[in-house]
KEZADO-71309 format. One record per residue (C-alpha): x, z, y; residue in one letter; residue number from 1. Coordinates in Angstrom, 2 decimals, decimal comma. Layout:
BEGIN
+---------+---------+---------+------+------+
!      c1 !      c3 !      c2 ! resn ! resi !
+---------+---------+---------+------+------+
!       X !       Z !       Y !    A !  NUM !
...
+---------+---------+---------+------+------+
end
This chain:
BEGIN
+---------+---------+---------+------+------+
!      c1 !      c3 !      c2 ! resn ! resi !
+---------+---------+---------+------+------+
!  -31,98 !  -78,51 !    0,08 !    M !    1 !
!  -29,40 !  -78,59 !   -2,70 !    T !    2 !
!  -25,75 !  -79,43 !   -2,33 !    D !    3 !
!  -26,33 !  -82,65 !   -4,25 !    N !    4 !
!  -28,90 !  -84,11 !   -1,86 !    I !    5 !
!  -27,69 !  -85,08 !    1,60 !    S !    6 !
!  -29,79 !  -84,54 !    4,67 !    E !    7 !
!  -30,14 !  -88,30 !    5,03 !    L !    8 !
!  -31,36 !  -88,70 !    1,45 !    E !    9 !
!  -33,87 !  -85,87 !    1,92 !    M !   10 !
!  -35,15 !  -87,63 !    5,02 !    R !   11 !
!  -35,52 !  -90,88 !    3,10 !    R !   12 !
!  -37,50 !  -89,10 !    0,37 !    K !   13 !
!  -39,89 !  -87,63 !    2,95 !    K !   14 !
!  -40,35 !  -91,03 !    4,60 !    L !   15 !
!  -40,96 !  -92,61 !    1,20 !    L !   16 !
!  -43,85 !  -90,23 !    0,61 !    F !   17 !
!  -45,33 !  -90,47 !    4,11 !    R !   18 !
!  -44,93 !  -94,24 !    4,30 !    G !   19 !
!  -46,77 !  -94,66 !    1,02 !    G !   20 !
!  -49,72 !  -92,56 !    2,17 !    H !   21 !
!  -50,76 !  -94,23 !    5,42 !    R !   22 !
!  -54,48 !  -93,99 !    4,93 !    G !   23 !
!  -55,34 !  -97,59 !    4,18 !    T !   24 !
!  -54,41 !  -99,42 !    1,01 !    K !   25 !
!  -53,24 ! -102,47 !    2,98 !    E !   26 !
!  -50,75 ! -100,44 !    5,00 !    N !   27 !
!  -49,62 !  -98,56 !    1,89 !    D !   28 !
!  -48,79 ! -101,94 !    0,33 !    I !   29 !
!  -46,96 ! -103,21 !    3,44 !    L !   30 !
!  -44,96 ! -100,00 !    3,79 !    M !   31 !
!  -44,31 !  -99,87 !    0,07 !    G !   32 !
!  -42,79 ! -103,35 !    0,00 !    R !   33 !
!  -40,64 ! -102,54 !    2,99 !    F !   34 !
!  -39,45 !  -99,22 !    1,60 !    M !   35 !
!  -38,69 ! -100,68 !   -1,82 !    E !   36 !
!  -36,47 ! -103,33 !   -0,26 !    K !   37 !
!  -34,90 ! -101,57 !    2,74 !    H !   38 !
!  -35,31 !  -97,78 !    2,82 !    L !   39 !
!  -32,06 !  -97,00 !    1,01 !    S !   40 !
!  -30,01 !  -99,07 !    3,45 !    T !   41 !
!  -31,59 !  -98,19 !    6,81 !    L !   42 !
!  -29,33 !  -96,67 !    9,44 !    T !   43 !
!  -30,26 !  -93,37 !   11,06 !    E !   44 !
!  -31,48 !  -95,28 !   14,13 !    E !   45 !
!  -33,66 !  -97,49 !   11,95 !    Q !   46 !
!  -34,99 !  -94,41 !   10,17 !    L !   47 !
!  -35,95 !  -93,02 !   13,60 !    D !   48 !
!  -37,76 !  -96,27 !   14,35 !    T !   49 !
!  -39,54 !  -96,29 !   10,99 !    F !   50 !
!  -40,54 !  -92,66 !   11,43 !    E !   51 !
!  -42,01 !  -93,45 !   14,87 !    A !   52 !
!  -44,12 !  -96,23 !   13,32 !    L !   53 !
!  -45,42 !  -93,79 !   10,71 !    I !   54 !
!  -46,07 !  -90,89 !   13,08 !    N !   55 !
!  -47,18 !  -92,56 !   16,31 !    E !   56 !
!  -48,99 !  -95,79 !   15,46 !    V !   57 !
!  -52,62 !  -95,84 !   14,29 !    P !   58 !
!  -53,24 !  -97,69 !   11,03 !    D !   59 !
!  -55,28 ! -100,48 !   12,63 !    A !   60 !
!  -52,59 ! -101,25 !   15,21 !    D !   61 !
!  -49,81 ! -101,12 !   12,64 !    F !   62 !
!  -51,62 ! -103,57 !   10,38 !    F !   63 !
!  -52,18 ! -106,06 !   13,22 !    K !   64 !
!  -48,54 ! -105,87 !   14,29 !    W !   65 !
!  -47,13 ! -105,97 !   10,74 !    A !   66 !
!  -49,16 ! -109,05 !    9,85 !    T !   67 !
!  -48,46 ! -110,83 !   13,15 !    G !   68 !
!  -52,09 ! -110,86 !   14,25 !    K !   69 !
!  -51,10 ! -109,11 !   17,48 !    E !   70 !
!  -47,83 ! -108,63 !   19,33 !    Q !   71 !
!  -46,54 ! -105,05 !   19,25 !    A !   72 !
!  -45,69 ! -103,30 !   22,52 !    P !   73 !
!  -41,99 ! -103,52 !   23,38 !    A !   74 !
!  -41,23 !  -99,96 !   22,27 !    Q !   75 !
!  -42,39 ! -100,78 !   18,73 !    Y !   76 !
!  -41,26 ! -104,41 !   18,54 !    D !   77 !
!  -38,06 ! -103,55 !   16,73 !    T !   78 !
!  -35,90 ! -104,88 !   13,93 !    D !   79 !
!  -37,72 ! -102,53 !   11,55 !    V !   80 !
!  -41,14 ! -103,95 !   12,44 !    L !   81 !
!  -39,73 ! -107,47 !   12,13 !    R !   82 !
!  -38,44 ! -106,63 !    8,62 !    M !   83 !
!  -41,90 ! -105,35 !    7,68 !    I !   84 !
!  -43,53 ! -108,46 !    9,18 !    R !   85 !
!  -41,20 ! -110,77 !    7,23 !    E !   86 !
!  -42,24 ! -109,11 !    3,96 !    L !   87 !
!  -45,93 ! -109,25 !    4,88 !    S !   88 !
!  -45,69 ! -113,00 !    5,38 !    N !   89 !
!  -43,66 ! -113,63 !    2,22 !    A !   90 !
+---------+---------+---------+------+------+
end
């Protein structure tokens, strides 16, 4: 890491890559819209939440939750998922 790139910015760059390579084109689009609009302004807590969605949730479940076809379990039903859902319904 260089002196010019903060740890938080490096984390955002890694999430940008991983979020855009989910495995399904539909999820790549949903994540891409979300990241384009919100990634630069997410708090560290929200980054933790977003990272959990990327690392822990299978693509099929994420898509159902992000599009509102199914309710997410409480641990994933967060402000971050709601922001993603709002963009998927726009």
